[in-house]
C-alpha positions, 0 to 999 in steps of 0.5 A: 716536445721534450724540455731539457732539464736546465729549461725547466725552472723557465718553462714552469715560471713561463706556466705560472705567468700565463695562468696568472693572466687568465681565469676559470669560468663555468662552461655552461655547456658542460657544467665544468670549469675550464681556463679562460683567456678572454673575457666574456665581453671580448668574446661576445664582440667577436660574435657581433663582428662575426655574425653578419658574416656567418648569416651571408655565408649560411643563412638563418637556422630555423630550429628552435631547439637550437636556438636555445642551445 
């Protein structure tokens, strides 16, 4: 996607607004900081909501190392 030069100020403003509503968090797997678009509470709520559906479709995984991960 190529942005015409006259649209650059609006594009930069849109990015600034987007990033002002996000935050950075450390990814526990990689240890690197990443941009976060939802809160930890929202992410946990999505997981709680999806958990019964995932268990119904795939069953319980009985692998201790995978469970710790």
